[in-house]
N, C-alpha and C positions, 0 to 999 in steps of 0.2 A: 080144328085145323090139325093138318097132317103135317108132319115133317120130313122132307125129303133131302137126302144128301146122297151123292154118289160115292162109293166106296173107293179109297185110292191103297196103294201099298204103303205099309208102315216101315219099309225098308229103306225109302228114300224120301227126300224131301218133295213133297206133291207141290210146292207153292212155285209161282213163276217170279220171274226176276224182279226185284225190289220188294218182295214179300217173304214172310218166313212164319213157321209154325210158332204160336205163343208159346212163352216158357212156361214151366210148372210154376212159378212163381205168380205169373200173370192169370193163370187159370184160378189158382188159390184165391187170389184178391178178387177175380170176377165173380166167382161163387160165393165166397164169403161164407162165415160160420165154421171154418175148417178146424177139425182136430185130428191131430195124427192119430193112426188107430195104435192099438195096443202093441201090434207086432211091428211096428214102425214101417217106414217105406210106402205107406198107402195113408190116405186121408179121407175122413167122412165130412162131406161139406155140405152145404143147402144145395137142392138141385136147382136147374136153372130158372125154373118158374118162380121160386121163392126168393130169387136175388133179383131185385129191381133193375140192376144194371145189366146183369146177363140176359133177362127176360127182355128188354128193350133193345138190346143190341142184337140178339138172335132171333126174336119174334117168336119165343116158345113161351106158351101160357099154360096154366093148369089143364087146358082141354087138349092140349097138343098131343096126338097119338104118334106114335113112330111107326113106320111101315113094314120095317124088317126087324129080324131077330139081333138085338144089340145094335140097331142103328144109332142109339144115342151115343155110342161111343166116339169120340174125337181123339186124335192123335194129338199130342203135345210136341214141342219142339226140343223137350230134355231127354237126352239119352243118358242113362248110368248104366255102368257095366254091360253095355249094349242092349238094355232094355230100353223101349220107348215107353213113356209114362201115356196112359189114357185116361180121358176124362169122361164119366158116364152123366151126361146132362140130365137124364130122367131121375136118377137116383143120388147124383152127387158124390159119387165114388171117385176118387182119383188114384190110380194103382199103376203099378208096372203091369206090362202084359207082352205076351209073346204073340198076339193075334198077327195075323198077316196082313189084314186090312182093318180100315175105319174111316169115318168121315174126317175132313180136315177143314179147319178155318184156318185163312191165312191173312196176317195182318201185314201192314205197311211198314217196311223196314226203315227205321229212321237214322241207321246208323251211316 
C-alpha cells in the first residue's frame, strides 16, 4: 500500500471551515506509547501501524510505503513559540519543526 498526501503550508491552517488540525494531545493519544524525549519538547511514540486506532483511522499498515521524502510528517494544530509540531507517522516521532510544508489531516470541529 502506498500512502499519498498532498503537502500543505505549515504557516497557515489548511483545514476548511468547520474542521481543524488535531491538537498535540490528540496525536499523542492516537499514537499511544509516547514518552517525552530526554531534551523535552518532543516525544517518542508508537508509529501509526503499531497503534490499532491510528492504523484503522488512517489506513496505514506495516506494508505502507511513503512516496516522497518525509511524506509521513503531518502538521498538528499546536503552535508553541511560533513552532508547529509535526507528527512522523512512519517512525512515531512528535517534534517541533520549522519545515515549510507537511501533510495535513483535518478533524471536524465540535466547538
